[in-house]
N, C-alpha and C positions, 0 to 999 in steps of 0.2 A: 581350228588352227588360227592363230592371230594373223590379221591382215595388216598390222602396223609395220611400216617400213622404216628402216633406219635413216635418220637425217643425213643428207650429204653435206660435204664441205661447202663453204660459200663460193660464189662464182669467181672471185678474185683468186682464191687459192687453187681452185680447179683449173683455171686458165693458166696459172703459173706452175701447175703441177707441184704444189707445195702442201705440206701437212697442215691441216686446219684444226685449230683447237675447238671449233664449233661453238664459241661463246656468243651469246646473243645480248645486245644487238650488234656488237662488233667483236670479231675474233682478235687474238693478240697480234697476228701478222698485219692485219688491216689497220690496227691501232698504231703499230710501229711505223708502217709505211705510209700512213695517212691515206688509205685507199677507201673507196666506197665498198661497204660490206653488205652483200645481198644474198639471201638464201632462197632456194626454190621451195624448200620446206623448212619450217622452224626446227631448230635443234631440240632434242628431248629435254624436259625439265630436269634439273640436277637431282641426283638420287638423294633422298632424305638422309641426313647424317646426324649423328650425335643428338638423337631425338630426345625431347623433354618427356619424361613420364609424369603422369598426373599424380600429385602427392596423395598418399593413402595411409592407411593405418600402418603399413609396413615401413613407412618413413620415420617411425618413432625413434629408430636408431640414430637419426640425424638431429636429434634434439640437442639443446644447449648442454655443454659439459664443461668441466674444468680445463680441458686441454684444447679443444677446438670449438669455440662458440660460433654458431651460424650468424651470418650478418643480419642486421636489422632490416626492416622492410625498405626496399629501394625502388626507384623508378623502374617500371617494367616495360621495356621498349616494344614487346610483342603486342601490346595493347593499342599501338598507334599504327596507322597505315604507313607503308614504305615511302621514304622520301626519294630514294633513287633505286633503280632496279639492281638487285644484288649481282646480277651477271655482268655489270659494267666493270667489275674487277674480280680478281681471283686471288686466293691465298697462294703465295709463291712457296714452292717446295724444292730446296736445293738437292735433296737426296732421293726424291721420288717424283720424276717428271710426269707420271700418269695423272692427268687431271680428274680421272674418274675413279681413283682409289678412294675408298670411304672408310671412316672409323668403324662402320658396321662390319667391314671385312674382318676386323679384329674383335668384334663382339663388344665394342665400347659403348657406354651410355653415360651421359652426364646428367646427374639429378638436378632438380631445381635448387635444392639447398646448396649443392656444390657450386653452381653458377653464382648464387648470391654471395657465397663465401669468397669466391674469386674476386668479385667486384669490390667487396669491402677491403680485402687485402691489397689489391692493386691501387686503390685510392689511398690507402694508408701509406703506401710507398711514396706517393706524391707529397704527403704531409711530412714523412720522414726526411725527404730531401731538404725541406726547409730547416728542420731542426738539427740534422746530422751532416748535411752537405753531401749525402750519398744516398743511393737506393740500391736494391738488389740487382739493378741492371745499369746503373750509372756509378762507376767507381770514383772514389773521392780524389784520385790522382789522375783521372783520365785527361783533364784539360789543364793540368798544372804545367807551367805557371800562367798560361794565357787562356782566358775564358772567352770563348766565341760570343759574339753579340747575340746570336740566336738563343744560346743557353742563358745568357743574362736576362733576356726578355722572358724566357720561359720560367726562370726562377722568380723574377719579380711578379709575373702574372700569377704564379702558383701561390706566392705569399699573399697577394691581394685576395685571391679566391678564398683562402681559408680564414681571412680576416674580415670577410664581407658581412654585412648585416642588411636588414630590410631597407634601410635608408640609402645605402650605397651600392646595392646589388646591381642595379642597372648600369651604373658607371663602371663597376668592376667587369661586367660582361662586355661592355663597349671596349674597354682596354684589352681584354683577352682577344676579342675579334680583330682589333687593330694589329695586335702582335702576330696573329696567325696570317692575316692578310699580307703583312710585310714579309714574313718568313717565306710564304709561297711566291710572292712577287719577286723577291731577290733571287730565289733559287730556280725560277723558270725563265730567266733571261739567258738564252742560249749563248754560251761563250762569255758571259758577263763575269763580274767579280764574284758573284755568288755561286758560280759553278764549282762543286767540290773538287779539290785537287789532292786530297789525302783521305785516309780512312777516318781520321778524327773529324774532318769536316763533314764527311758523309754521316757519321754518328751524331754530330751536333744537330743537323737538321732533322734527322729521324727522331732523336730523343726529344727535341723541342716540340715537334708536332705530336708525338705520342703522348707526352705529358698533358698537352692541351686536350687531346681527345679523351684521355682517361678521366679528366675532370668534367668535360662537357657532355660526353655520350651518356653518362650515368647520373647526370645532375638532377634531372626532373623538369628542367625548363624546356618547353617545347621548341623555342627558337634555338637554344643552344644545341639541342640534339639535332635539329634540322641542319644547322650550319656545320656541325661536326661531321655529319654523315656525308656532306659534300666533299670532305677532305679524305675520306676513306680510300678512294682510288689513288690519291697522291701518297698517302702513307704506304700503301702496298707497293707502289712503284719505287719510292725512295728506299724502302727497306730492301727491295730486290737489288737496286743499284748499289746500295751500301754493302750487301753481301758479295756482290761481284767484285767490288773494289777490295774487300778484305781478302777474298780468294787470290786476287792478283798480287796483293802486297805480301800475303802470308800463305804460301802454297801448302804449308803443313798445318793449317788452322784446324783441319778435321782429321789429322793423322791418328793412327791406331793408338799411339802413345803420345801423351801430352808433352808440349814443349817445356814444361817446368821441371822435367826429370833431372836436369843438370843445374838446378837452381842454387846448389851449394856454393858454386864458384861464380855465380852470375853477378853482373854489374848493373848499374842504373839503367843502361840501354835495354838489357834483357828483361828486366822487371817491367819497364814501361811498355815494351813490346808485348809482354804477356797481358798487361792491363788492357791494351787496345784490343787484342784478340779475344779475350774473355768478354769484354764489353760488347764486341760485335756479336759474339755468339748469343749472349743473354738478351741483347736488344732485338735481334732477329726473332728469337723465341717469344719475347714479351709482346712485340708488335703483332705477330701472327696469332698468338694465343688470345690476345685481347680482341682482335678482329673476329676470331672464331667464336669466342664466348658471346660477344655482342650479337652476332648474327643468329646464334643458337637461341639466345633469349628472345630475339625479335621474331624469328620465323620458325623456330623449332629445329633447324638444321643449319649446317655450315660446311664449307669446304674443309678438307683435312689439311691442317697446317703443316704436317710433315714433322721431321725431327732432326736434331743435331746432337753432337757430342759437346758436353760442357763440363766444367770443373765445379762439383757440388760442395767443395770444402769450405766451410764457414771460416776457419782460421786463415786459409790462404786468401780468400776474397777480401776479408776485412782487415788484412795486415796493412797498417798505415805507413810502413817504411820498407826499404829494401832489406834491411837486416831482419826485421820481423817476418817479412815474406819468405826469405830464404830459410829462416828457422821453421816456419810453418810448413814449408814444402818438405823439409827434412823430417819433421815430426810426423807427417802424414804419409810418408812413403810406404809404410806397411799396410795402409788402408787405401785401396784403389777407389778414388772418388771421381775419376774421369769416366763419365757415364754417358751412354746414348739415351736420348729421351724415349726411344722405343723400348728401352730396357730399364726404365726408371725404377720399377719395382724392385730391382736387384739391390738397391741401396738399403732396403730394409734388412737384407742378409749381411751386407758388408759392414755396416756401422750403426751407431745409435743416432737418435734425432738431434742430439746436441752437437754432432759432428757436421751436420748439413745446414747450410744457411737458408734464409727465408725463401730464396729463389727455388732451391731444390725441393723444399717442403711444399711450396705451392704447386710445383709441377706434379708432385706425388698426389696431392689432393685432387687436382684437375684430371689426372690420369686414372687414379685408382678409387677416388671417392673419399668423402669425409670419414666414413666409418673405419676404413682400413688405415688411413693415415693417423686417425685418433688412437687406434689400438697400438700402433707402432710407438707413438709418443708416450702413451701410457706405460708401455713396456719399458721404455727408457727411464721413466720416472721411478718405476718400481726397482729397476736394476741399480740406479744411482742413489735411491733413497731420498731424492729431492724432486718435488713436483715441477714439471716443465709445462708451460702453456705458451700458446702462440698469442702474442699481443702486438697488434699493429705491425705485423711483418717480422717480429723478433721473437726468438725463443727466450723466455725470461724465467729465471729460477724463482720459485715461490717458497716461502717458509724460512 
């Protein structure tokens, strides 16, 4: 019989008779209340999740192909020692409050090739932002007509990053660090001008920080990775606060039926409201997925990021105007693309790959693996008679 005893709550939570999340070195309640957090016994180590499996001969199915090519070799963070203890922050989950729920409960496993593919795609989104003015989680009309200063800094920093060379790299990284330092400083002055007062302002600071971390966590420069890791708890907290603000402003943001059902007679206000809500959903998912993927690559496991419902329609998300958005909503009424990430695989039965935007396809890859997603896209190619490949986050017709 095992003599191991279960760790108790911290002293502060026991004294106040409150539920303790048992996070080490500081639980969430002590973090919020700024209390001293002490344990009589250390909490158990987190259950390994989303484990990496060692590549073997069976991974041949993940080799390069015409539809989903694996990413080139990238910086592997698991080869370096940790900069900060992973337990100093946790992945927020709005639909599953149990911090001990793991992907292994669902039998999920993320392969090395899938993780590499995710990194390549998410970094291509940052490049796409420069050339297209949008990404699969930043809508082109989200900040129209007023562009927040934080987004301006993030855009200029992103542009500098992809234009850097060996001679100006040090200067580029210095500018990126200054932008992030300014972003955090402005948004940590309690009650100051930088305190978010709307969902758009919440989104702006989360998206600005997220873009910076996407570039720096996977860059390969040791200093950039170390500096980026220090901002992971801030990203987690801002993402959680952004979602709380979105829930307060849009109580139906996670309703069983999506708010665009009556889009036929919608006006400018309804369209922009949908843009904000869908951006909040996608930003929450992107932030938590990126955190989860990074930690899995680094240490072989991560906390379960949880799930949300979102609109996977390519035509609806990419519509550049109210009229085209209304038309896309009407044209896609027969195909239900309002999907829960826990049920993302059902998209393969509901529609073809050409109907789903880059965000939905990447969720399919990270949830089901490269092989299954590739087979689905290949089936769509054969059905339509036109090759479809994923290129830089876009489905592109070839031939």
